[in-house]
N, C-alpha and C positions, 0 to 999 in steps of 0.2 A: 256252662263253661264252653261247650262246643260252639254255641252261638257267638260268644265273645271272641273266640279265636277266628271264626269266619269273618266277623265284622273288622277285626284287627287286620287280617290279611287283605281284605277288600280295600280298607283305607290305605294300607301300605301300597297296594297296586296303583291306586289313583294318584297317590303322592309321587311315586316313581314315574308314572306316565306323564304327569304335569312337568316334572323336572326334566324329563327327556325331551319333551316338546319345546321347553324354554331353551334348552341347550342347542338343539339341532334345527329348530324351526319347523315349518310345515313340511309335510311329506311331498316329495317330487316324483312319486311313482315307485319309490323303493319301500320295502317292507320295514316295519319297526325293528325286526331282527337285523336287517342290513344297517339301519341307522345305529343301532346299539353296537354292532360289530365294528363299524367305522369309528365310532366314538372311543371304543376300547382300544383300537389300534392306534389312534392319534395320541392317546394318553401314554401308551407304552412305547411309542416310537422315540428313538434317540437320534434321528437324523437331524442335521442342522437346518435352520430356516432357509428358504430360498433367498438368493441375492435380491430378487425383485419384490421382496415382501413389502407391504405398506409401511410408511414411515411410522405410523402409530404403533406398529408391532415391534419396532427396532429402536436402537439408540438414535438420538437426533442426528441427522446428517450434517457434515461439515458445510460451512458456507461455501458457495460456489462463486469464484472470482469472475468478474465481468470480463468480456472479451472486447478488445479495442480494435478499431479500424485504422486505416491510414498506414503510411510507411513505417511508423514506429509502433504500430498496433501489436505485432507478434511479440516484440520485446516487452511492451507494457503489460501484455497478458501474462507473460512468463513471470514478471515481477509481481503482479497482483496475485498469481497463484502461489508464489513462494511467501508472500507477505500480504495477507488478506486485509490488513489495515491500510494498504496503499490505495491512494486515489489520485489520478492525474490532475484533477482540478485543484485539489489541496496542495499537491506538489508544486504546480506552476505558480500558485499564489505565494508559496514560500520562496520559490526561486526569484520571483520579482522583488520581494523584500530583501533577499540576500544580495541581489545585484546592487541595489542602491547602498546597502550597508557596506559592502566590500569597496565600492568606488570611493565612498566618503571616508572610510577608515584608512584606506591606502593614502589618500591625499593628506590626511591629518597625521599619518604615521602611527595610527592606533593599533599597535601589535596585539594587544589583549583581545580586541574585537576580532581581528583577523585570525587569531589562533583558534577561535571557536567556529570559524566558517570555512577555513581552507585546509586542504590536505597537506601533508608534509612537504611535498615537492613544490607546490605553488606557494606555500608559506615561505619556504626558503628563498625563492626568487623575489618575492615581495619584500622580504626582510632585507635582502641585499640591496635592493633599489632604495629602500628607505634609509639604510645606513649610509649609502653614497650621498644622498641628499644632505643628511645630517653632517657628514664630514666636511662638506663644502659650504655648510651654513645656508643651504637653500631650503625654501619652503614651497609647497604646492598648494594652490587653492583651486578647488573644483566646485562649480555650481551646477547642481543637477536640475535640469529643466523638466524633462519628462521621459518616461520609458514608452517608446512608441510600440514596441513589439516584444513579446516573449513567447516563443513557439517551440514546442518539443519537436526536434528533428529526428532523433534516433534514440533507441532504447535497447538494452540487452541485459542478459543475466548470464554470467559465467561463474559456475559453481554457486557460491553464495554472494558474489559481488554484483550488485546492480549498478548499471551506469546509464545515465540519461543525459543527452546532449540538448541544450536549449539555445536557440538562436535569439540573440538580443539585438535590438536597435534602440539606442538612446540618444537623446539630445542633451548635450551638456557643454559647458564652457570651462576651460582649465587654463591655468597660468602658473608658471614657475618663476620665483623671485629669488634674488641673491640675498646675502646677509644684510644689505642696506635697503632691501625692499624694492630694488629695481627689477623690472620685468626682464627675464632672460628668454623665455619662450612662452608660446600660447597667448591667448587674449581673452579676458573675461567678457569683453564686449561682443564677442562673436561665438554664436552657438555652432557646435559641430555635431554631426551625426556619427556616432560610433557604432559599428556593427561587429559583433563578435559571437563566437559559439563557445559556450561554457559547458564543461563536462562535470556533472555531479555524480558522486559515487556513495554507496552505502552498503554495508554488510547486512543482508536481510535477516540474519540470525542474531544480530546484536540487539540488546535491549535499548541501545541509544537510537532514537528515531531520527536523529539529525543527519542530513546529507552534507557532504563536504565537497567543496570545489576542488576538482582534481586536474583540471586543465583549462587553458584559455587559448583560443585561436582566433586571430583577426580574420575578418571576411573581406 
């Protein structure tokens, strides 16, 4: 019986020694007692983990927004940090499409399309201009040749309102006709370069991802 007890305790000591080695690794000059004491203290400690702890030991970190250069860089960075789905390249592609859609919808008097692309103030101005044409029996024809430039000039974030100004340069021909179809102004046979700065706005906390045209300024 005594021999069995000796063998049992010897096996137990070997098992505990292996477990301790696997947990703490090889000794670096400290005694097994120091290793055991440190392991016991680490288990009983209630202090929070350090801020610089490895990512594998903490919750997945939030995505870090890119930082942008150039005059509009600080504003674009602020917008990207507030809305991590924001991407300037994707935005400018959408702005280019919006420019053509707005120009063509305005010429046709397509209020439905304009209402999805314009902010309230710009929509009211366009709606009044369309109404004046309609009252006079006039029509406008616009032929869009090409968009030569679409460049982000400014960007800012005030509270949750993001604003981006885009400089456009487009080649197009336009003509206004009376009720009889006679030309009143413009000339479809002559291309004209139109340069404007359009201001787009969006609430970055909104679930609606669409930007709205909030201002137009000729250059």
